[in-house]
C-alpha positions in Angstrom: 119.8 96.9 110.2 117.6 97.0 107.9 117.7 94.9 105.1 118.4 98.6 102.7 121.8 97.9 104.7 122.6 94.2 103.8 125.9 94.1 102.0 127.3 90.7 102.6 127.1 88.9 99.4 126.7 85.7 100.9 123.8 87.5 102.8 122.2 88.9 99.7 122.6 85.4 98.2 120.8 83.4 101.2 118.0 85.9 101.2 117.5 85.1 97.5 117.6 81.7 98.1 115.0 81.6 100.9 112.5 82.9 98.3 113.0 80.3 95.9 112.5 78.1 98.8 109.4 79.5 99.9 108.2 80.0 96.4 108.7 76.5 95.8 106.6 75.3 98.9 103.9 77.4 98.3 103.3 76.2 94.7 103.9 72.8 95.6 101.7 72.8 98.8 98.8 74.4 96.6 99.5 71.6 94.2 99.4 68.7 96.4 96.7 70.3 98.0 94.7 70.6 94.1 96.8 68.3 92.0 95.8 69.3 88.3 98.3 70.3 85.2 96.0 73.6 85.0 96.4 75.1 87.8 100.2 74.3 87.5 100.3 76.3 84.3 98.3 78.9 85.8 100.2 78.9 88.8 103.1 79.4 86.3 102.1 81.3 84.2 100.9 83.9 87.3 104.9 83.8 89.0 106.6 84.6 85.4 103.9 87.5 84.7 105.5 88.9 88.6 108.8 88.4 87.8 108.5 90.2 84.8 106.7 93.1 86.5 109.2 93.4 88.9 111.8 93.4 86.2 110.0 96.3 84.3 109.9 98.4 87.5 113.2 98.0 88.7 115.2 98.1 85.3 112.9 98.7 81.7 111.5 102.2 83.7 115.5 103.2 84.7 116.9 102.3 82.3 115.0 103.1 79.5 112.1 105.6 80.6 114.0 107.9 83.1 117.2 107.4 84.4 116.8 109.7 87.5 114.4 107.2 89.2 115.6 104.4 91.2 113.3 102.3 93.6 113.8 100.9 96.8 110.8 98.5 96.2 107.3 98.5 94.9 105.7 101.3 97.1 108.4 103.5 95.8 107.7 102.4 92.4 103.7 102.8 93.1 104.6 106.8 94.5 106.6 107.1 91.6 103.8 106.1 89.5 100.5 108.4 91.4 102.8 111.3 91.2 103.6 111.8 87.3 100.2 111.5 86.6 
């Protein structure tokens, strides 16, 4: 079974929370190694910007720019951008 075949809601939620756990662990370990408010703020900003880009790539483009395209991943989105130009 590929990840594209994932249909069970419980597994989808588990996958999402595994990503959240990984992000929290990685952020926590970075801040343990280099404790600083500035680094925490920059790390928070980087994560927020990455989340907004992901939202842009998968929601904004489909609903406001080009409703005929749906992307299965960021590589799909990159191919879409290179084919348009």
